[in-house]
N, C-alpha and C positions, 0 to 999 in steps of 0.2 A: 981786350976782354977775354978772360979765360972761360972754360966750359962751365965752371961752377957759377960764375957771375951771370953767364948767359941763361943758365937754367933757372936761376933765382928770379930773373926778370920775366920769365914766361908765365902766362896766365894759363895754368894747367886746367882750371875749371872750364875756361873758354875752349881750349883745345879738345878737352874731353867731350864737351857738347858738340863741337864741330864734327869730330870723328864719329861719334855715336849716331848723330842725326844724319850725317852724310851716308853712312853705311845703311841705315834704315831706308832712306830715300832711294838709293841706288837699287837695293834689293826689291823694294816695293815697285819701282818702275819696271824692273825686269819681269816681275810676276804679272804686272798689268799687261805688259807686252805679250806674255805667254797666254793670258786669257784672251786677248784680242786675236792672237794667231789661231787659238782653238775655235773661237767663234766664227772666224772666216771660213773654216772648213767643216763646220758642224752639220751642214745641210746634206752633204753628199759623202758617202763612204769612199775613202781613198781607194784608187784602183787596185793597189796591192793587197787590200783587205777584203775586196769583194769575194764572196763565197767562203770567207774565213770567219766573219762575224755577221750577225743579222743586223738589220736596221735598228731594231730595239736595243740590242746589245751595244751598238755603236753610240746611240743617243745616251744610254745609261752611262757609258764610259765618259762621254763628253761632260755630262752634267756632274758626274762624280768628281772628275779632275778639276773642273771650274770651282766647285764648292770647296774642295780641299785646298786649292790655291788661295781662295778668298779667306779661308780660315787661317791659313799660314800667315797672311798679311795681318789679320787681327791679332794672332798670337805674337807676332814680331813687334807690333805697336805696343801691345800689353807688356811684353818683356822689357822693352826700352823704358816704358813708364815705371815699371817696378825697379829697374836698375837705377834710374835717376832718383826715385823715391828713397832708395836705400843709401845712395851715395850723397848727392847734392842735398837731398831732403833730410839727411842727418840720422837716419835710422841705424846705419852701420856704426856711426860714432856713438849713438846712445847704447847700442848693444855692447860696444867695447867698454864704455864706462861701467855698465852693469857688471860685466865679467871681471873688470879690475876690482870691483867691490866685493866680488865673491872669492877671489884667490889672488895671491901675490906671485904665484908661479906663472911665468910666461908660457911654459909648455902646457900646463893644465888650462890656462886661460885661452890659448889658441885652440885647443881641442874643444872646450866648451863653446867658444864663439863659432867654430866651424859647425858643430852639431846644431846650434841654434839656427844658423843660416840654412842648413840642410832641412831641418824640420819646417821652418817657415816657408822655404821654397817649395817643399812638397805640398804643404797646405794650400799655398797660392795656386799651384798648378792643378789641383784636384778638379775644380770646375771645368777647366779647359779639357782635361783628360776625359771627364765624364761626357762632355758635349761631343768630343771627337768620337769616342767609342760607342756611346749609347744613343747618339742622334745621327751623326753623319754615316758612320759605318752601318748602323742599324737600318737607316733609311734606304740604303742601297743593297741591303741583304748580305753584307759581308761579316757583320759582327756575330761572334759566337761566345764572347766573353760573358760569363755570369757575374753577378754582383760579388759572389764569394771569391772568384778568381781575381777580379779587379782589386778587391780589398787586400787579398793575400799578396798579390804582386806589389802593391803599394808598400806593405810592411817589409817585405823581403828587400825591395829596393832601398828602403830607408835604412835597414840593418846593414846591408852591404856597403852603402855609401858611408855610413857612420864608422864602420870598422876601418875601411881603407883611408878615409879622410883623417881619422884620428892618428893612425900610424904615420901618414904623410906629415901632418902638422907637427907631431912630436919629433920626428926626425929633423925636419927643416929648422925648427926653433932651437933644437939642441945644437945643430951645426952653427947657427948664427951666434949662439951664446959662447961656444967653445973653440971655434976654429978661426978666429981673427978676421982680418980684412979680406982674405981670400975665401970667405965662407960661401960666396955665390958659386964658386967653381965646384966645391964639394956638394953643395945643395943641388946643383944641376946633375952631378953624377948620381947622387942618391935618388933624386926624383926619376931619372932615366932608368936606373936599375929597378926601382919599384914598379914602374910602368911595364918593364920587361917581364917581371915576375907575375904581375896581374895578367898580362897578355898570355903568358904561358899557362897559368892555371885556369884561365877563363873557360876553356872548353870542357875541362874535366871536373871542376869544382863549382863554378858559378852557374853556367848554363843549365846543368842538370837540376838546379834548384827551382827552375821555372818550367822546364819541359822534359819529357821523356825522350830518350834517344835509343834507337834500335839499329843494328847493322842492316844495311840494304841487302836483302836476300834475293830479290827478284832478278834472275839471271838475264832477262831480256833488257833490263835497265843497267845492270852491272857491267855487262860485256862492253858496250860502247864507251862507257866512262873509263873502264880500265884500259881499253885500247887507246883512248885519248891521253890518259896519264902516262902510259908507256911511251907513246909517240913523242911527248914533250919532256920525258924523263923527269916527271914530277912524282915525288914520293909522299903519299899521305898515309896517316895511321889507319884510316878507314873511311868508308862511305856510310853515312848514317841517315836515317829517316827520323825527322822530328815531328811530334804531334802538334803541328801548327794549327790544326783544326780545333784545338782547345780554345783558341781566342779569335780566329778569323778564318774565313773561307778563301782569303787571298793565297795564291800559290807563290812560293819563293824558294830560293836556294842561296847558300852562302858558304864561304870558306873562312875558317878561323884557325888561330893558333900558329905556332912555328916550331921548328926543331922536330922532335919526335911526337909532338902533340898536334900536328897539322891534321885538320879534319875537313871533309867536305860533307855538307849537310843539305838535305832536301826536305822540304815540307811534305807531309803526307798528302796535303791538298793538291800539291803540284803533280804528284805521281798519278793522281786520279784523272788528270785532264790532259796529259801530254803523251806522246809516243817516245820510244827510246831514242830515235834520231833527234827529236826535238830537245830531249834532255841533254844530249851531247852538245847541241848548238847553244843551249842556255849556259851550260858550264863553260864552253869555249869562249 
């Protein structure tokens, strides 16, 4: 039996269901274990956190984390349901038939199908995003997102996804149609290069569409970071402060970009709650 015959005999729908459901069950089991572990330690503040957080803050953290994990279980189950509805349920096939009736061009058809999936996906996710932002985050005092910011972010995300997905689909379908049996090699190279380009422009063109970035000017924070970067011989284009407080009171920091676009970014909310030494530890 050759590989083609073997593949023809496989029940791909059955395998698809087994893999999807197994992944969901394993992830859910681990999340439930995580909740159990949190509950086992919720009554007493761990010794290393005594005098660091108050009892009220600790209980708030416990309740928040448990609620977030439970919500993630719900969203995972919902996501699997949507995936099965679109695949086995035939919605993806119906959309494909619809697109074929609109255009005979494979490239234009792939773009239209991709855009339809993006729009439908965004619409489906709106209730979950609203609940997460305006219920869970609001309940624990973290949310600072206004309705205007939420809606604006939604449309910006939709526009960005639409642009890059359209470029991706057009490139891949063109390669499939014109480069013969080895199309998959060229498609891999093209997708990889597109990802590199997106990753490169992300800090300078995409992120600023959502947040404001200003250079970190406070010397008491800059010096320990610059000392750390010099010690490990890491070159970054700059240290920046992002207006994370526009959407949340959570403190955070991240590194993004590569080449001469490498940037280290700190939320303004983080700088309000930590010391310079703590910042160096967080980045480290």
